[in-house]
C-alpha positions as CSV (number, residue, x, y, z in Angstrom):
1,X,0.0,0.0,0.0
2,X,2.7,2.4,-1.1
3,X,2.0,5.5,-3.1
4,X,4.5,6.6,-5.7
5,X,4.3,10.0,-4.0
6,X,5.7,8.6,-0.8
7,X,9.2,8.0,-1.9
8,X,11.9,8.9,0.5
9,X,15.6,9.3,-0.1
10,X,17.5,7.1,2.3
11,X,21.2,7.1,2.2
12,X,21.2,8.0,-1.5
13,X,18.6,5.4,-2.4
14,X,14.9,5.9,-3.1
15,X,12.8,3.6,-1.0
16,X,9.0,3.4,-1.1
17,X,7.9,3.9,2.5
18,X,4.5,3.9,4.3
19,X,6.1,6.0,6.9
20,X,5.0,9.6,6.9
21,X,8.0,11.3,8.4
22,X,6.4,14.8,8.5
23,X,3.5,13.4,10.5
24,X,5.9,11.5,12.8
25,X,7.9,14.8,13.2
26,X,4.7,16.7,14.2
27,X,3.6,14.0,16.6
28,X,7.1,14.1,18.2
29,X,6.8,17.8,18.9
30,X,8.5,19.3,15.9
31,X,7.1,22.5,14.2
32,X,6.8,21.9,10.4
33,X,6.6,24.9,8.2
34,X,5.9,25.2,4.5
35,X,8.7,27.5,3.1
36,X,7.6,27.5,-0.5
37,X,6.1,25.6,-3.4
38,X,7.5,25.4,-6.9
39,X,5.3,23.4,-9.3
40,X,4.6,20.1,-7.5
41,X,7.6,20.3,-5.2
42,X,7.1,21.6,-1.6
43,X,9.9,22.9,0.5
44,X,9.4,22.5,4.2
45,X,11.5,23.1,7.3
46,X,11.4,21.2,10.6
47,X,12.3,22.9,13.9
48,X,12.3,21.5,17.4
49,X,14.1,20.6,20.6
50,X,16.6,17.8,21.2
51,X,13.9,16.1,23.2
52,X,11.6,16.2,20.2
53,X,14.5,14.8,18.1
54,X,14.9,11.9,20.5
55,X,11.1,11.2,20.4
56,X,11.2,11.3,16.6
57,X,14.2,8.9,16.4
58,X,12.3,6.5,18.6
59,X,9.1,6.8,16.5
60,X,11.1,6.1,13.3
61,X,12.9,3.1,14.9
62,X,9.5,1.7,16.1
63,X,7.9,2.3,12.7
64,X,10.8,0.7,10.9
65,X,10.7,-2.4,13.2
66,X,7.0,-2.7,12.6
67,X,7.5,-2.5,8.8
68,X,10.3,-5.0,9.0
69,X,8.3,-7.5,11.0
70,X,5.3,-7.1,8.8
71,X,7.5,-7.7,5.7
72,X,9.1,-10.7,7.2
73,X,5.7,-12.2,8.0
74,X,4.7,-12.1,4.3
75,X,8.0,-12.5,2.5
76,X,9.6,-16.0,2.6
77,X,13.3,-16.0,3.3
78,X,15.5,-17.0,0.3
79,X,16.1,-20.8,0.2
80,X,12.8,-21.7,1.9
81,X,9.8,-23.3,0.4
82,X,6.2,-22.1,0.8
83,X,3.7,-24.7,1.8
84,X,0.0,-24.2,1.4
């Protein structure tokens, strides 16, 4: 359930992600502002405290763990056979 609009650059690679990092930032206590919009591209800034950054890091870690466990539950490991 990944929209093509939800692509995130991660260490130089584009990865489709269900994680809405701006929403996680807001929920963690960051202030997200829209700096400008050119065409379809939006430019936003995120401001907050170190405590908010710690909450954000924990939220990202939790979301990534959830996604990893969800993916592992549906994707068979290489070299294994599916039964059913």
